[in-house]
N, C-alpha and C positions, 0 to 999 in steps of 0.2 A: 547110648548110641544104638541106632537102628541097624538092622542087618540089610545087606544089599541083596535083594531078591535076584535070582537067576531067571531069566526068560529066554526063549529062543523063537525066532520067526520060522513058521512052518509053511507059509506061502502068502502070496499077494496078488492082487489084481489092479491095474490101473483103471481108475474111475474117471479122472479128468486130467487135464494138462500136467498139473503138478500134485495130484491127489491120488493116493493109493489106499486100498483096503487091505490091511494087514492082518494075518491070522497068526495066532500063538499056539505054543505047545499045549496049553490047557483049554483050548478051544474058543477062547476068547478073540475080539478082533478090535482093531481100532480104524478109524477112517480118518486119515492124515493128509491135510493140505501142507505140503513141504515148502511152498512158494516164499512164506514170510522168513523161512531160515536159511534160505539160499544166497548166502553172502560169504566173503572172505576167500581166501586162497583156494581151498580145497571144495567148498560148495558153490561158489559163483558159476564155474562152468555148467552145473546143473541147471541153470536158468534158461538154457537152450532147451526147449521142449523135446527135441530129437535126442539129445545127449541124455536128458532125465529118462527117457524112455529106454535107455539102455540099461536100467536097473536089473539087477539079478539077485537071486537068493543064493547066498554062499552057505550051504548046508553044514560045512566044517565049523564055521563059527556062529551060525544060526542068526544071521541078520542080512539085511539088504547092503548090496555094495554096487559101486559104479566103477567103470574102467579106470578112472584116475585115483581110485584108491578111496574114495569118500565113502563113509559108512555111518551108521548111528549105532550106538549102543542099543542093544535089543531090549533092554530094561526101560532106557529111555523112550522107546516106541511104544512099549506096552503101557506106559504111564504118561502118555502124550498129553492128556488133559492136564495133568499136574505140571509138566515142564515145557509144553509147546510155547506158551506166552513168553516165558523168561528167555528161552532160546531165541524167539523172534526178536525180542528187545535187544538181545546181545548181537544178532545179526544186523539189526539196524544201525547199532553203534559202530560196526565196522564199515558201513556205507551210508554215511550220513547224507540225508538229501535224496536218496534213492527212493523212488516211488515204486508202488506195486505195478507190474506191467500188465495187469488184469485189466480188461477194458470193457 
């Protein structure tokens, strides 16, 4: 069994409508397009670009949060290239037939 790495988000900047550049405690960063994973009861409200823009860094828990309580495990954000596609597939299964709003 592998160990669960502990990572914390130290900062972020909005790059595009649903894309954030996220910095971590070790100086690394990820460029994350969240649009493909914005589905389901908690994450669907974030599809509103204005609401998505209300993202904040919760320094106590070390991750990004939104006013409705939506957040992502900081280790998932850290390893987004590893987990992003699987999360997008899961989100698509919650909203079958929904197309990307990007145009």
